DOVEX-886489 format. One record per atom (N, C-alpha, C): residue number from 1; residue in three letters; chain; atom name; x, y, z. Coordinates in nm, 4 decimals, always signed. Atoms other than C-alpha are relative to their C-alpha. Last residue first. Example, Ala and Ser with C-alpha at 12.3 -4.5 7.8 and 13.67 -1.06 7.14 Angstrom:
PT  nr rest kette atom       px       py       pz
PT   2  SER     A    N  -0.0820  -0.1190  -0.0060
PT   2  SER     A   CA  +1.3670  -0.1060  +0.7140
PT   2  SER     A    C  -0.0770  +0.1090  +0.0730
PT   1  ALA     A    N  +0.0890  -0.1190  +0.0000
PT   1  ALA     A   CA  +1.2300  -0.4500  +0.7800
PT   1  ALA     A    C  +0.0900  +0.1200  +0.0000
This chain:
PT  nr rest kette atom       px       py       pz
PT 149  ASN     A    N  +0.0616  +0.0941  -0.0952
PT 149  ASN     A   CA  +2.6498  +3.4746  -1.9925
PT 149  ASN     A    C  +0.0782  -0.0077  +0.1265
PT 148  LYS     A    N  -0.0963  +0.0555  -0.0981
PT 148  LYS     A   CA  +2.7306  +3.7758  -2.2105
PT 148  LYS     A    C  -0.0759  -0.0912  +0.0948
PT 147  VAL     A    N  +0.0545  +0.0024  -0.1353
PT 147  VAL     A   CA  +2.5036  +3.8313  -2.5128
PT 147  VAL     A    C  +0.1017  -0.0662  +0.0911
PT 146  PRO     A    N  +0.0025  +0.1315  -0.0635
PT 146  PRO     A   CA  +2.6795  +3.9227  -2.8364
PT 146  PRO     A    C  -0.0490  +0.0116  +0.1442
PT 145  ALA     A    N  -0.1188  +0.0207  -0.0847
PT 145  ALA     A   CA  +2.5750  +4.2550  -2.9859
PT 145  ALA     A    C  -0.0079  -0.1377  +0.0644
PT 144  GLY     A    N  -0.1067  +0.0638  +0.0743
PT 144  GLY     A   CA  +2.3255  +4.2466  -3.2742
PT 144  GLY     A    C  +0.1244  -0.0248  +0.0814
PT 143  GLN     A    N  +0.0459  +0.1071  +0.0890
PT 143  GLN     A   CA  +2.0935  +4.4961  -3.1113
PT 143  GLN     A    C  +0.1184  -0.0553  -0.0782
PT 142  PRO     A    N  +0.0522  -0.0482  +0.1272
PT 142  PRO     A   CA  +2.2710  +4.6938  -2.8394
PT 142  PRO     A    C  -0.0404  -0.1163  -0.0897
PT 141  ALA     A    N  -0.1005  +0.0027  +0.1062
PT 141  ALA     A   CA  +2.3060  +4.5167  -2.5044
PT 141  ALA     A    C  -0.0606  +0.0569  -0.1276
PT 140  MET     A    N  +0.0384  +0.0789  +0.1161
PT 140  MET     A   CA  +2.0656  +4.6227  -2.2320
PT 140  MET     A    C  +0.1102  +0.0083  -0.1048
PT 139  GLY     A    N  -0.0189  +0.1408  -0.0279
PT 139  GLY     A   CA  +2.1879  +4.7358  -1.8915
PT 139  GLY     A    C  -0.0360  -0.0903  -0.1158
PT 138  PRO     A    N  -0.1235  +0.0379  -0.0684
PT 138  PRO     A   CA  +2.0484  +5.0832  -1.9317
PT 138  PRO     A    C  +0.0034  -0.1493  +0.0287
PT 137  GLN     A    N  +0.0222  +0.0255  -0.1416
PT 137  GLN     A   CA  +1.7673  +5.1133  -2.1866
PT 137  GLN     A    C  +0.1298  -0.0438  +0.0660
PT 136  GLN     A    N  -0.0474  -0.1101  -0.0824
PT 136  GLN     A   CA  +1.8714  +5.2713  -2.5148
PT 136  GLN     A    C  -0.0157  -0.0254  +0.1489
PT 135  GLN     A    N  -0.1453  -0.0108  +0.0066
PT 135  GLN     A   CA  +1.8573  +4.9563  -2.7306
PT 135  GLN     A    C  +0.0531  +0.1132  +0.0871
PT 134  MET     A    N  -0.0747  +0.1080  -0.0652
PT 134  MET     A   CA  +1.5044  +4.8791  -2.6103
PT 134  MET     A    C  +0.1506  +0.0223  -0.0007
PT 133  PRO     A    N  -0.0189  +0.1204  +0.0824
PT 133  PRO     A   CA  +1.3538  +5.2135  -2.7101
PT 133  PRO     A    C  +0.0913  -0.0996  +0.0696
PT 132  ARG     A    N  -0.1098  -0.0129  +0.0958
PT 132  ARG     A   CA  +1.2731  +5.4480  -2.4199
PT 132  ARG     A    C  +0.0099  -0.1257  -0.0847
PT 131  ARG     A    N  -0.0836  +0.1183  +0.0167
PT 131  ARG     A   CA  +0.9357  +5.4482  -2.2509
PT 131  ARG     A    C  +0.1051  +0.0226  -0.1076
PT 130  LYS     A    N  +0.0412  +0.0912  +0.1078
PT 130  LYS     A   CA  +0.7969  +5.7860  -2.1646
PT 130  LYS     A    C  +0.1024  -0.1085  -0.0203
PT 129  THR     A    N  +0.0441  +0.1323  -0.0437
PT 129  THR     A   CA  +0.8799  +5.9221  -1.8207
PT 129  THR     A    C  -0.0352  -0.0947  -0.1126
PT 128  LEU     A    N  -0.0930  +0.0625  -0.0941
PT 128  LEU     A   CA  +1.0920  +6.2279  -1.8958
PT 128  LEU     A    C  -0.0379  -0.1435  +0.0332
PT 127  SER     A    N  -0.1283  +0.0224  +0.0686
PT 127  SER     A   CA  +0.9008  +6.3280  -2.2085
PT 127  SER     A    C  +0.1002  -0.0703  +0.0907
PT 126  TYR     A    N  +0.0176  +0.1109  +0.0948
PT 126  TYR     A   CA  +0.5674  +6.2817  -2.0299
PT 126  TYR     A    C  +0.1328  -0.0334  -0.0669
PT 125  LYS     A    N  +0.0081  +0.1208  -0.0827
PT 125  LYS     A   CA  +0.6811  +6.5053  -1.7422
PT 125  LYS     A    C  -0.0145  -0.1233  -0.0889
PT 124  GLU     A    N  -0.1353  +0.0228  -0.0539
PT 124  GLU     A   CA  +0.7895  +6.7702  -1.9921
PT 124  GLU     A    C  +0.0016  -0.1282  +0.0837
PT 123  PHE     A    N  -0.0801  +0.0604  +0.1060
PT 123  PHE     A   CA  +0.4567  +6.7288  -2.1753
PT 123  PHE     A    C  +0.1433  -0.0247  +0.0464
PT 122  GLN     A    N  +0.0446  +0.1370  +0.0251
PT 122  GLN     A   CA  +0.2566  +6.7838  -1.8576
PT 122  GLN     A    C  +0.0880  -0.0672  -0.1051
PT 121  ASP     A    N  -0.0426  +0.0843  -0.1129
PT 121  ASP     A   CA  +0.4615  +7.0897  -1.7609
PT 121  ASP     A    C  -0.0387  -0.1465  -0.0219
PT 120  LYS     A    N  -0.1459  +0.0139  +0.0052
PT 120  LYS     A   CA  +0.4212  +7.2507  -2.1054
PT 120  LYS     A    C  +0.0496  -0.0931  +0.1106
PT 119  THR     A    N  -0.0679  -0.1219  -0.0430
PT 119  THR     A   CA  +0.0488  +7.1835  -2.1111
PT 119  THR     A    C  +0.1509  -0.0255  -0.0041
PT 118  MET     A    N  -0.0376  -0.0130  -0.1406
PT 118  MET     A   CA  -0.0746  +6.8903  -2.3157
PT 118  MET     A    C  +0.0563  +0.1391  +0.0310
PT 117  ILE     A    N  +0.1146  +0.0261  -0.0874
PT 117  ILE     A   CA  -0.2625  +6.8866  -2.6485
PT 117  ILE     A    C  +0.0327  +0.0318  +0.1468
PT 116  LYS     A    N  +0.1031  -0.1007  +0.0265
PT 116  LYS     A   CA  -0.0061  +7.0464  -2.8814
PT 116  LYS     A    C  -0.1161  -0.0121  +0.0985
PT 115  GLN     A    N  -0.0563  -0.1289  -0.0429
PT 115  GLN     A   CA  +0.2777  +6.8433  -2.7264
PT 115  GLN     A    C  -0.1010  +0.1117  -0.0215
PT 114  LEU     A    N  +0.0162  -0.0103  -0.1452
PT 114  LEU     A   CA  +0.0648  +6.5283  -2.7594
PT 114  LEU     A    C  +0.0507  +0.1348  +0.0516
PT 113  LYS     A    N  +0.1425  -0.0190  -0.0283
PT 113  LYS     A   CA  +0.0351  +6.5811  -3.1349
PT 113  LYS     A    C  -0.0224  +0.0191  +0.1500
PT 112  ALA     A    N  +0.0340  -0.1340  +0.0467
PT 112  ALA     A   CA  +0.4119  +6.6300  -3.1708
PT 112  ALA     A    C  -0.1472  +0.0315  +0.0278
PT 111  ASP     A    N  -0.0514  -0.0965  -0.0974
PT 111  ASP     A   CA  +0.4729  +6.3219  -2.9544
PT 111  ASP     A    C  -0.0342  +0.1430  -0.0394
PT 110  LYS     A    N  +0.0880  +0.0081  -0.1175
PT 110  LYS     A   CA  +0.2468  +6.1127  -3.1791
PT 110  LYS     A    C  +0.0433  +0.1022  +0.1043
PT 109  GLU     A    N  +0.1272  -0.0604  +0.0400
PT 109  GLU     A   CA  +0.4380  +6.2296  -3.4875
PT 109  GLU     A    C  -0.0977  +0.0016  +0.1177
PT 108  MET     A    N  -0.0218  -0.1453  +0.0060
PT 108  MET     A   CA  +0.7686  +6.1531  -3.3139
PT 108  MET     A    C  -0.1281  +0.0729  -0.0406
PT 107  GLU     A    N  -0.0104  -0.0493  -0.1384
PT 107  GLU     A   CA  +0.6481  +5.8044  -3.2180
PT 107  GLU     A    C  +0.0160  +0.1515  +0.0016
PT 106  LEU     A    N  +0.1357  -0.0029  -0.0547
PT 106  LEU     A   CA  +0.5388  +5.7428  -3.5776
PT 106  LEU     A    C  -0.0010  +0.0526  +0.1433
PT 105  LYS     A    N  +0.0705  -0.1078  +0.0692
PT 105  LYS     A   CA  +0.8851  +5.8408  -3.7029
PT 105  LYS     A    C  -0.1420  +0.0130  +0.0541
PT 104  GLU     A    N  -0.0457  -0.1252  -0.0609
PT 104  GLU     A   CA  +1.0507  +5.6181  -3.4410
PT 104  GLU     A    C  -0.0727  +0.1192  -0.0615
PT 103  HIS     A    N  +0.0609  -0.0049  -0.1333
PT 103  HIS     A   CA  +0.8456  +5.3216  -3.5584
PT 103  HIS     A    C  +0.0353  +0.1320  +0.0685
PT 102  ASP     A    N  +0.1417  -0.0291  +0.0204
PT 102  ASP     A   CA  +0.9455  +5.3916  -3.9185
PT 102  ASP     A    C  -0.0730  +0.0126  +0.1332
PT 101  VAL     A    N  +0.0085  -0.1380  +0.0488
PT 101  VAL     A   CA  +1.3140  +5.4113  -3.8243
PT 101  VAL     A    C  -0.1457  +0.0409  -0.0180
PT 100  PRO     A    N  -0.0146  -0.0931  -0.1122
PT 100  PRO     A   CA  +1.2885  +5.0948  -3.6130
PT 100  PRO     A    C  -0.0132  +0.1461  -0.0424
PT  99  LYS     A    N  -0.1397  -0.0374  -0.0179
PT  99  LYS     A   CA  +1.1573  +4.9082  -3.9184
PT  99  LYS     A    C  +0.0076  +0.0965  +0.1175
PT  98  PRO     A    N  -0.0375  -0.1376  +0.0303
PT  98  PRO     A   CA  +0.8112  +4.7607  -3.8809
PT  98  PRO     A    C  +0.1482  +0.0250  +0.0261
PT  97  MET     A    N  -0.0490  -0.0601  -0.1242
PT  97  MET     A   CA  +0.7792  +4.3804  -3.8939
PT  97  MET     A    C  +0.0434  +0.1422  -0.0319
PT  96  LYS     A    N  -0.0917  -0.1137  +0.0125
PT  96  LYS     A   CA  +0.5731  +4.2137  -4.1645
PT  96  LYS     A    C  +0.0400  +0.0499  +0.1389
PT  95  GLY     A    N  -0.1347  +0.0405  +0.0377
PT  95  GLY     A   CA  +0.4198  +3.8642  -4.1721
PT  95  GLY     A    C  +0.0992  +0.1129  -0.0153
PT  94  PRO     A    N  -0.0310  +0.1423  -0.0161
PT  94  PRO     A   CA  +0.0616  +3.9884  -4.1710
PT  94  PRO     A    C  +0.1411  -0.0314  -0.0512
PT  93  GLY     A    N  +0.0638  +0.0861  +0.0988
PT  93  GLY     A   CA  +0.0568  +4.3648  -4.1313
PT  93  GLY     A    C  +0.0332  -0.1462  +0.0234
PT  92  ARG     A    N  -0.0305  +0.1395  -0.0336
PT  92  ARG     A   CA  +0.3071  +4.5386  -3.9084
PT  92  ARG     A    C  -0.0581  -0.0924  -0.1058
PT  91  MET     A    N  -0.1405  +0.0268  +0.0297
PT  91  MET     A   CA  +0.3010  +4.8805  -4.0714
PT  91  MET     A    C  +0.0339  -0.1462  +0.0258
PT  90  GLU     A    N  -0.0149  -0.0020  +0.1457
PT  90  GLU     A   CA  -0.0793  +4.8879  -4.0772
PT  90  GLU     A    C  +0.1435  -0.0341  -0.0396
PT  89  ASP     A    N  +0.0588  +0.1239  +0.0499
PT  89  ASP     A   CA  -0.0873  +4.7810  -3.7117
PT  89  ASP     A    C  +0.0102  -0.0085  -0.1522
PT  88  MET     A    N  -0.0926  +0.1093  -0.0315
PT  88  MET     A   CA  +0.1558  +5.0595  -3.6213
PT  88  MET     A    C  -0.0540  -0.1325  -0.0540
PT  87  SER     A    N  -0.1149  -0.0105  +0.0901
PT  87  SER     A   CA  -0.0587  +5.3147  -3.8037
PT  87  SER     A    C  +0.0993  -0.1125  +0.0243
PT  86  LYS     A    N  +0.0425  +0.0419  +0.1333
PT  86  LYS     A   CA  -0.3727  +5.1966  -3.6224
PT  86  LYS     A    C  +0.1169  +0.0032  -0.0986
PT  85  THR     A    N  +0.0229  +0.1446  -0.0030
PT  85  THR     A   CA  -0.2001  +5.2168  -3.2832
PT  85  THR     A    C  -0.0407  -0.0518  -0.1382
PT  84  PHE     A    N  -0.1299  +0.0668  -0.0104
PT  84  PHE     A   CA  -0.0640  +5.5662  -3.3542
PT  84  PHE     A    C  -0.0172  -0.1520  -0.0068
PT  83  GLU     A    N  -0.0663  -0.0147  +0.1299
PT  83  GLU     A   CA  -0.4028  +5.6922  -3.4732
PT  83  GLU     A    C  +0.1345  -0.0724  -0.0007
PT  82  LEU     A    N  +0.0715  +0.0868  +0.0937
PT  82  LEU     A   CA  -0.5661  +5.5492  -3.1596
PT  82  LEU     A    C  +0.0638  +0.0077  -0.1388
PT  81  CYS     A    N  -0.0394  +0.1392  -0.0284
PT  81  CYS     A   CA  -0.3023  +5.7061  -2.9338
PT  81  CYS     A    C  -0.0666  -0.0965  -0.0976
PT  80  ALA     A    N  -0.1401  +0.0144  +0.0419
PT  80  ALA     A   CA  -0.3527  +6.0492  -3.0962
PT  80  ALA     A    C  +0.0477  -0.1438  +0.0210
PT  79  LYS     A    N  -0.0040  -0.0014  +0.1463
PT  79  LYS     A   CA  -0.7320  +6.0181  -3.0670
PT  79  LYS     A    C  +0.1422  -0.0199  -0.0509
PT  78  TYR     A    N  +0.0585  +0.1255  +0.0475
PT  78  TYR     A   CA  -0.7085  +5.9144  -2.7000
PT  78  TYR     A    C  +0.0082  -0.0071  -0.1522
PT  77  VAL     A    N  -0.1025  +0.1031  -0.0220
PT  77  VAL     A   CA  -0.4716  +6.2051  -2.6276
PT  77  VAL     A    C  -0.0513  -0.1348  -0.0504
PT  76  GLY     A    N  -0.1055  -0.0182  +0.0991
PT  76  GLY     A   CA  -0.7193  +6.4493  -2.7833
PT  76  GLY     A    C  +0.1077  -0.1064  +0.0109
PT  75  SER     A    N  +0.0571  +0.0302  +0.1311
PT  75  SER     A   CA  -1.0113  +6.3141  -2.5782
PT  75  SER     A    C  +0.1058  +0.0120  -0.1099
PT  74  TYR     A    N  +0.0134  +0.1455  +0.0097
PT  74  TYR     A   CA  -0.8031  +6.3113  -2.2611
PT  74  TYR     A    C  -0.0513  -0.0388  -0.1379
PT  73  GLN     A    N  -0.1332  +0.0538  +0.0309
PT  73  GLN     A   CA  -0.7065  +6.6751  -2.3185
PT  73  GLN     A    C  -0.0069  -0.1511  -0.0178
PT  72  LEU     A    N  -0.0293  -0.0412  +0.1372
PT  72  LEU     A   CA  -1.0752  +6.7728  -2.3334
PT  72  LEU     A    C  +0.1368  -0.0530  -0.0438
PT  71  PRO     A    N  +0.0785  +0.0817  +0.0937
PT  71  PRO     A   CA  -1.1509  +6.5705  -2.0191
PT  71  PRO     A    C  +0.0267  +0.0348  -0.1473
PT  70  THR     A    N  +0.1400  -0.0422  -0.0039
PT  70  THR     A   CA  -0.8612  +6.7419  -1.8391
PT  70  THR     A    C  -0.0785  -0.0900  -0.0954
PT  69  LEU     A    N  +0.0590  -0.0592  +0.1193
PT  69  LEU     A   CA  -0.5361  +6.5507  -1.8007
PT  69  LEU     A    C  -0.1440  +0.0430  +0.0258
PT  68  ALA     A    N  +0.1175  -0.0773  -0.0411
PT  68  ALA     A   CA  -0.3751  +6.4934  -1.4614
PT  68  ALA     A    C  -0.0616  +0.0741  -0.1190
PT  67  TYR     A    N  -0.0249  -0.1406  +0.0307
PT  67  TYR     A   CA  -0.0376  +6.3769  -1.6016
PT  67  TYR     A    C  -0.1185  +0.0899  +0.0297
PT  66  GLN     A    N  -0.1370  -0.0439  -0.0244
PT  66  GLN     A   CA  -0.0080  +6.0247  -1.4628
PT  66  GLN     A    C  +0.0171  +0.1506  -0.0138
PT  65  LYS     A    N  -0.0360  +0.0119  -0.1413
PT  65  LYS     A   CA  -0.3801  +5.9518  -1.4276
PT  65  LYS     A    C  +0.1384  +0.0599  +0.0277
PT  64  GLU     A    N  +0.0941  -0.0833  -0.0747
PT  64  GLU     A   CA  -0.4846  +6.0825  -1.7693
PT  64  GLU     A    C  +0.0351  -0.0012  +0.1485
PT  63  MET     A    N  -0.0494  -0.1378  +0.0083
PT  63  MET     A   CA  -0.1713  +5.9303  -1.9219
PT  63  MET     A    C  -0.0894  +0.0955  +0.0784
PT  62  LEU     A    N  -0.1245  -0.0056  -0.0748
PT  62  LEU     A   CA  -0.2767  +5.5867  -1.7979
PT  62  LEU     A    C  +0.0558  +0.1420  +0.0004
PT  61  ARG     A    N  +0.0354  +0.0034  -0.1435
PT  61  ARG     A   CA  -0.6309  +5.6427  -1.9196
PT  61  ARG     A    C  +0.1249  +0.0094  +0.0875
PT  60  ALA     A    N  +0.0550  -0.1303  -0.0353
PT  60  ALA     A   CA  -0.4992  +5.7469  -2.2646
PT  60  ALA     A    C  -0.0374  +0.0062  +0.1485
PT  59  GLN     A    N  -0.1090  -0.0978  -0.0010
PT  59  GLN     A   CA  -0.2774  +5.4385  -2.2928
PT  59  GLN     A    C  -0.0506  +0.1362  +0.0452
PT  58  SER     A    N  -0.0893  +0.0338  -0.1118
PT  58  SER     A   CA  -0.5603  +5.2048  -2.1915
PT  58  SER     A    C  +0.1134  +0.1019  +0.0116
PT  57  GLU     A    N  +0.0669  -0.0418  -0.1232
PT  57  GLU     A   CA  -0.8040  +5.3815  -2.4258
PT  57  GLU     A    C  +0.0881  -0.0283  +0.1212
PT  56  ALA     A    N  -0.0034  -0.1455  -0.0040
PT  56  ALA     A   CA  -0.5639  +5.3495  -2.7184
PT  56  ALA     A    C  -0.0635  +0.0516  +0.1293
PT  55  MET     A    N  -0.1382  -0.0411  -0.0267
PT  55  MET     A   CA  -0.5113  +4.9792  -2.6452
PT  55  MET     A    C  +0.0100  +0.1516  +0.0121
PT  54  HIS     A    N  -0.0330  +0.0380  -0.1373
PT  54  HIS     A   CA  -0.8848  +4.9140  -2.6178
PT  54  HIS     A    C  +0.1411  +0.0466  +0.0370
PT  53  GLN     A    N  +0.0688  -0.0936  -0.0881
PT  53  GLN     A   CA  -0.9587  +5.1070  -2.9359
PT  53  GLN     A    C  +0.0348  -0.0278  +0.1460
PT  52  GLN     A    N  -0.0659  -0.1299  +0.0158
PT  52  GLN     A   CA  -0.6959  +4.9091  -3.1248
PT  52  GLN     A    C  -0.0620  +0.1031  +0.0933
PT  51  ARG     A    N  -0.1304  +0.0102  -0.0656
PT  51  ARG     A   CA  -0.8296  +4.5806  -2.9859
PT  51  ARG     A    C  +0.0734  +0.1324  -0.0077
PT  50  GLN     A    N  +0.0239  -0.0030  -0.1445
PT  50  GLN     A   CA  -1.1854  +4.6786  -3.0806
PT  50  GLN     A    C  +0.1318  -0.0056  +0.0772
PT  49  GLU     A    N  +0.0374  -0.1373  -0.0359
PT  49  GLU     A   CA  -1.0704  +4.7620  -3.4346
PT  49  GLU     A    C  -0.0248  +0.0122  +0.1511
PT  48  GLU     A    N  -0.1220  -0.0824  +0.0085
PT  48  GLU     A   CA  -0.8894  +4.4292  -3.4716
PT  48  GLU     A    C  -0.0298  +0.1434  +0.0435
PT  47  THR     A    N  -0.0367  -0.0265  +0.1380
PT  47  THR     A   CA  -1.1986  +4.2439  -3.3508
PT  47  THR     A    C  +0.1263  +0.0860  +0.0020
PT  46  MET     A    N  -0.0099  -0.1400  +0.0411
PT  46  MET     A   CA  -1.2054  +4.1138  -2.9978
PT  46  MET     A    C  +0.0321  +0.0083  -0.1488
PT  45  PRO     A    N  -0.1346  -0.0512  +0.0243
PT  45  PRO     A   CA  -1.3185  +3.7557  -2.9413
PT  45  PRO     A    C  -0.0039  +0.1457  -0.0467
PT  44  GLY     A    N  -0.0665  +0.0612  +0.1143
PT  44  GLY     A   CA  -1.6629  +3.6874  -2.7902
PT  44  GLY     A    C  +0.1381  +0.0607  -0.0211
PT  43  LYS     A    N  +0.0621  -0.0515  +0.1220
PT  43  LYS     A   CA  -1.8789  +3.9084  -2.5666
PT  43  LYS     A    C  +0.0657  -0.0585  -0.1246
PT  42  PRO     A    N  +0.1448  +0.0047  -0.0133
PT  42  PRO     A   CA  -1.8099  +3.7250  -2.2386
PT  42  PRO     A    C  -0.0725  +0.0473  -0.1271
PT  41  GLY     A    N  +0.0410  -0.0442  -0.1323
PT  41  GLY     A   CA  -1.4544  +3.6612  -2.3528
PT  41  GLY     A    C  -0.1510  -0.0079  +0.0082
PT  40  ALA     A    N  +0.1414  -0.0341  -0.0147
PT  40  ALA     A   CA  -1.3247  +3.4690  -2.6503
PT  40  ALA     A    C  -0.0312  +0.0344  +0.1441
PT  39  VAL     A    N  +0.0747  +0.1137  -0.0518
PT  39  VAL     A   CA  -0.9468  +3.4788  -2.6591
PT  39  VAL     A    C  -0.1436  +0.0444  +0.0217
PT  38  ASN     A    N  +0.1125  +0.0207  +0.0898
PT  38  ASN     A   CA  -0.8072  +3.7556  -2.8772
PT  38  ASN     A    C  -0.0817  -0.1204  +0.0423
PT  37  SER     A    N  +0.0065  +0.1307  +0.0648
PT  37  SER     A   CA  -0.5782  +3.8661  -2.5984
PT  37  SER     A    C  -0.1231  -0.0078  -0.0886
PT  36  ASN     A    N  -0.0284  -0.0113  +0.1429
PT  36  ASN     A   CA  -0.5206  +4.2350  -2.5329
PT  36  ASN     A    C  -0.0129  -0.1329  -0.0724
PT  35  PRO     A    N  +0.0937  -0.0848  +0.0722
PT  35  PRO     A   CA  -0.6935  +4.2440  -2.1932
PT  35  PRO     A    C  +0.0235  +0.0055  -0.1506
PT  34  HIS     A    N  -0.0771  -0.1138  +0.0490
PT  34  HIS     A   CA  -0.5071  +3.9377  -2.0575
PT  34  HIS     A    C  -0.0914  +0.0865  -0.0857
PT  33  GLN     A    N  -0.0250  +0.0068  +0.1432
PT  33  GLN     A   CA  -0.7598  +3.7153  -1.8822
PT  33  GLN     A    C  +0.0748  +0.1252  -0.0431
PT  32  PRO     A    N  +0.0201  -0.1263  +0.0707
PT  32  PRO     A   CA  -0.7503  +3.6657  -1.5089
PT  32  PRO     A    C  +0.0386  -0.0139  -0.1461
PT  31  PRO     A    N  -0.1239  -0.0751  +0.0148
PT  31  PRO     A   CA  -0.7809  +3.3036  -1.3948
PT  31  PRO     A    C  -0.0250  +0.1288  -0.0767
PT  30  PRO     A    N  -0.0655  +0.0295  +0.1277
PT  30  PRO     A   CA  -1.1322  +3.1969  -1.2950
PT  30  PRO     A    C  +0.1279  +0.0825  -0.0129
PT  29  PRO     A    N  +0.0318  -0.0988  +0.1028
PT  29  PRO     A   CA  -1.2119  +3.2222  -0.9224
PT  29  PRO     A    C  +0.0717  -0.0338  -0.1304
PT  28  PRO     A    N  -0.1078  -0.0965  +0.0161
PT  28  PRO     A   CA  -1.1894  +2.8987  -0.7233
PT  28  PRO     A    C  -0.0337  +0.0988  -0.1112
PT  27  PRO     A    N  -0.0912  +0.0409  +0.1067
PT  27  PRO     A   CA  -1.5257  +2.7390  -0.6473
PT  27  PRO     A    C  +0.1101  +0.1054  -0.0170
PT  26  ALA     A    N  +0.0173  -0.0820  +0.1195
PT  26  ALA     A   CA  -1.6722  +2.8290  -0.3073
PT  26  ALA     A    C  +0.0976  -0.0459  -0.1073
PT  25  SER     A    N  -0.1077  -0.0975  +0.0187
PT  25  SER     A   CA  -1.6733  +2.5476  -0.0533
PT  25  SER     A    C  -0.0240  +0.0745  -0.1304
PT  24  PRO     A    N  -0.0481  -0.0089  +0.1393
PT  24  PRO     A   CA  -1.9940  +2.3764  +0.0505
PT  24  PRO     A    C  +0.1085  +0.1071  -0.0110
PT  23  ALA     A    N  +0.0174  -0.1352  +0.0531
PT  23  ALA     A   CA  -2.0154  +2.3116  +0.4255
PT  23  ALA     A    C  +0.0543  +0.0065  -0.1428
PT  22  ASN     A    N  +0.1068  -0.0049  +0.0984
PT  22  ASN     A   CA  -2.0501  +1.9377  +0.4949
PT  22  ASN     A    C  -0.0187  +0.1376  -0.0631
PT  21  GLN     A    N  -0.0352  +0.0836  +0.1135
PT  21  GLN     A   CA  -1.7174  +1.8894  +0.6736
PT  21  GLN     A    C  -0.1022  +0.0121  -0.1121
PT  20  ALA     A    N  -0.1007  -0.0729  +0.0773
PT  20  ALA     A   CA  -1.7860  +2.1831  +0.9051
PT  20  ALA     A    C  +0.0411  -0.0783  -0.1242
PT  19  SER     A    N  +0.0693  -0.1017  +0.0797
PT  19  SER     A   CA  -2.1065  +2.0126  +1.0178
PT  19  SER     A    C  +0.0981  +0.0818  -0.0839
PT  18  ALA     A    N  +0.0793  +0.0650  +0.1044
PT  18  ALA     A   CA  -1.9144  +1.7007  +1.1251
PT  18  ALA     A    C  -0.0704  +0.1040  -0.0874
PT  17  ALA     A    N  -0.0926  +0.0526  +0.1007
PT  17  ALA     A   CA  -1.6515  +1.8992  +1.3144
PT  17  ALA     A    C  -0.0764  -0.0636  -0.1154
PT  16  LEU     A    N  -0.0570  -0.1132  +0.0739
PT  16  LEU     A   CA  -1.9178  +2.0984  +1.4963
PT  16  LEU     A    C  +0.0934  -0.0475  -0.1105
PT  15  ALA     A    N  +0.1082  -0.0551  +0.0821
PT  15  ALA     A   CA  -2.1077  +1.7824  +1.5954
PT  15  ALA     A    C  +0.0514  +0.1169  -0.0839
PT  14  ALA     A    N  +0.0216  +0.0931  +0.1111
PT  14  ALA     A   CA  -1.7873  +1.6143  +1.7156
PT  14  ALA     A    C  -0.1076  +0.0538  -0.0946
PT  13  GLY     A    N  -0.1153  -0.0081  +0.0910
PT  13  GLY     A   CA  -1.6979  +1.9175  +1.9259
PT  13  GLY     A    C  -0.0174  -0.0890  -0.1205
PT  12  THR     A    N  +0.0080  -0.1306  +0.0672
PT  12  THR     A   CA  -2.0472  +1.9299  +2.0794
PT  12  THR     A    C  +0.1136  +0.0150  -0.1008
PT  11  VAL     A    N  +0.1128  +0.0100  +0.0929
PT  11  VAL     A   CA  -2.0389  +1.5565  +2.1572
PT  11  VAL     A    C  -0.0133  +0.1303  -0.0789
PT  10  LEU     A    N  -0.0382  +0.0877  +0.1094
PT  10  LEU     A   CA  -1.6917  +1.5869  +2.3116
PT  10  LEU     A    C  -0.1114  -0.0101  -0.1050
PT   9  ALA     A    N  -0.1010  -0.0702  +0.0788
PT   9  ALA     A   CA  -1.7899  +1.8896  +2.5216
PT   9  ALA     A    C  +0.0420  -0.0841  -0.1206
PT   8  CYS     A    N  +0.0684  -0.1075  +0.0748
PT   8  CYS     A   CA  -2.1077  +1.7189  +2.6406
PT   8  CYS     A    C  +0.0983  +0.0738  -0.0904
PT   7  THR     A    N  +0.0799  +0.0649  +0.1032
PT   7  THR     A   CA  -1.9105  +1.4046  +2.7369
PT   7  THR     A    C  -0.0718  +0.1046  -0.0851
PT   6  LEU     A    N  -0.0927  +0.0495  +0.1016
PT   6  LEU     A   CA  -1.6513  +1.6080  +2.9258
PT   6  LEU     A    C  -0.0759  -0.0651  -0.1152
PT   5  ILE     A    N  -0.0515  -0.1183  +0.0697
PT   5  ILE     A   CA  -1.9241  +1.7975  +3.1114
PT   5  ILE     A    C  +0.0935  -0.0426  -0.1128
PT   4  LEU     A    N  +0.1111  -0.0569  +0.0734
PT   4  LEU     A   CA  -2.1005  +1.4691  +3.2059
PT   4  LEU     A    C  +0.0445  +0.1215  -0.0819
PT   3  LYS     A    N  +0.0243  +0.0845  +0.1152
PT   3  LYS     A   CA  -1.7749  +1.2979  +3.3050
PT   3  LYS     A    C  -0.1121  +0.0569  -0.0871
PT   2  LYS     A    N  -0.1065  -0.0237  +0.0954
PT   2  LYS     A   CA  -1.6807  +1.5872  +3.5287
PT   2  LYS     A    C  -0.0229  -0.0822  -0.1261
PT   1  MET     A    N  +0.0249  -0.1279  +0.0618
PT   1  MET     A   CA  -2.0195  +1.5671  +3.7001
PT   1  MET     A    C  +0.1059  +0.0301  -0.1057
């Protein structure tokens, strides 16, 4: 009787192992694509205008979540971000790099527009959390300073 049970268990185990070997495995998912890349996606490569709109929408959505914007405020913030993105692209152009002074001027114009759109509390929170220029970030060496190793 023991031999019969042992034989049945071995046959069942072998059958399960054999069927597990034949199960098709799912193909690995494709790597995530960076949203700002110009690589062809399902609808082809992004045009410059589509990229600008995408960037403005991303910034506006982030602000909508962070500062609890109303739909009307979101619309104004999106327009301000789109204007900023277009102006930066014009300044960059092919082979050009915007001067920090010009970039700062555009940032101030954008901030002035956002101040008109947001409530006082929302704009204060934005002012405290907005990204600071590279040379002002703690732990960063000023531009042109030697790097310590």
